[in-house]
C-alpha positions, 0 to 999 in steps of 0.5 A, a space after each residue: 698193286 701190292 698191299 702189304 699187311 702190317 697188322 701186327 707190326 704197327 702195334 708191336 712193342 718188341 723188336 722180334 725177328 719177325 718184326 724186324 723182317 717185316 720192317 726191313 722188307 717194308 723199307 726196301 719196298 718203299 712207295 711200291 706198296 700200300 700198307 693195310 691192316 686187318 680190322 677185327 670189327 669190320 672183318 676186312 682190310 683197311 688202309 690210311 688214317 681214315 681206315 678206309 676199306 681196301 678195294 682189291 681188284 682180282 689182279 692185286 696182291 695181298 702180301 703178309 709176312 705175319 703170323 695169323 689165326 682166326 682167333 687173332 683175326 675174326 673172319 679171316 678164314 672167310 676172307 681167305 676162302 673168298 679172296 678178292 685178289 691174289 694172296 702171298 705170304 712168307 713162312 718161317 718155321 714149324 717150330 711150335 709143332 716140333 717143340 711144343 713143350 718149350 713153345 708159347 702155348 698160344 702158338 702151339 694151339 694156333 700154328 697148325 691152323 695158320 699152316 693150313 690157312 697158308 695152303 690156300 695162298 697163291 704163293 708162299 715164300 719160305 725162308 729156308 729149304 728146311 722150312 719149305 720142306 716142313 710146310 709141304 710135309 705138314 700139308 701132305 700129312 694133314 691132307 689139305 688141298 694145296 693151292 699155293 706155290 712154295 718157293 725159297 726166298 733169301 732174307 737180307 743180311 743188312 738188317 741195320 741198313 748199313 753198307 758192308 765194309 770190306 777190310 782186312 781181318 782184324 782181331 778186336 783188342 782187349 779181352 776176347 768177347 763172345 756174343 749170343 743174340 736171341 730171345 732168352 728161352 730153352 729153344 735158344 739154349 742159353 742155359 747150355 751155353 752158360 754151362 760151357 762158358 763156366 767150364 771154360 772159365 774154370 779151365 782158365 780161358 779168359 773171355 767175356 760172354 754177352 747175351 742179348 735178348 728179351 726174356 720169354 715170359 713163359 719159359 725164360 725166367 729161370 734162365 734170366 734168374 740164373 744169369 742174374 746170379 752168375 753175373 754177381 760172381 762172374 763179371 765176365 758175363 753180361 746180360 743185355 735184356 733190352 739192347 738198343 740197335 746202337 748198343 747191339 752194333 757195338 757188341 757185334 764190333 767187339 765180338 771175337 765170334 757170335 755163338 748160336 747154340 740153338 735147338 731149332 730155327 727157321 733160318 738163323 738171322 743172328 748168323 746172317 747179321 754177324 757174317 754181314 759184319 765180318 764176325 765169325 760164327 759158332 753155331 749148332 750143327 742143324 740142317 737149316 743153319 748149314 744153309 747159311 754156314 756152309 759157304 764159310 766164316 763159321 764153325 758148327 758144333 754138335 747140338 748140346 754137346 758140351 765137349 764139342 762146343 768147348 773145343 770150338 769156342 776155345 778155338 776162336 778164343 785162343 787161336 788167332 790165326 784160325 780166327 783171322 781165317 774165319 773172319 776173312 772167309 766171312 767178309 769174302 762171302 756174297 750175302 743177300 741184301 734186303 733190297 734184293 729180297 724185296 726185288 725178288 718178291 716184286 718179281 714173283 708178284 708180277 
């Protein structure tokens, strides 16, 4: 039996990347799992409408793709130290340790404990090789006892559940549009992207820039305020703080390219989603993103290098032959599906 932890997902108000990962994996598992949540009062996992205590057997698996800490789940350290069954978890990144000055303070405080907690699991699924190495390096640095076997898992690209349409490379009609998807915060580097876009507009390059993402309440407000002011004098900038899935699909369909100027990632989900739709990408030249981009359909620019980014964006906006080749390469790629991700997890948890 696989018990699937949905403690946060069941009450989440935002469609964050982690929430979407949890939701898509649950969809593909279908009836092969039993959903459970951690009850803070009872300090145990419960399931069903009756919130009955879960009776694990030693051969059962508890799989969580959520983040957790003792502060969020009182009694969870004791549960992990005395597990009634086998434990598996998904690991995303060590960003709160690497970028604490621009990460939510509670995440900075709790993430080291979370990463230590993972060491006692039986199996960990890391979403990229870069993340896998970060986790192992942290454990060694901290000198924690390691029980977990850490392996790489490929996340699916079909987040909307759609079938992939193979077609000839087609440049969307009308004014070319760039699309940037991600929470509005310094780590995602939207302020830098605005600098580059404004420089290109001043040079006479005509394009729209669509930025989609909720605003980080701790660090994103200055960026959102700048976008609000810029929109008033530059109608080619469009900010979508609460785009629906349908609206996001329309924006992907209209995009000449998806741009991802991020400073740090665990994987790079917007690039996977773009490539699934046959949309070329321009992303930061980070090792973790190269794990996605090296197979084609993408251009990489040096991190926060305005000249390099301007050159790469000018290419996809003005060189239709190059853009068609990127589109063709994106559509020719073999990309993982969430059904394959779920099957790989099930196989590992036999």
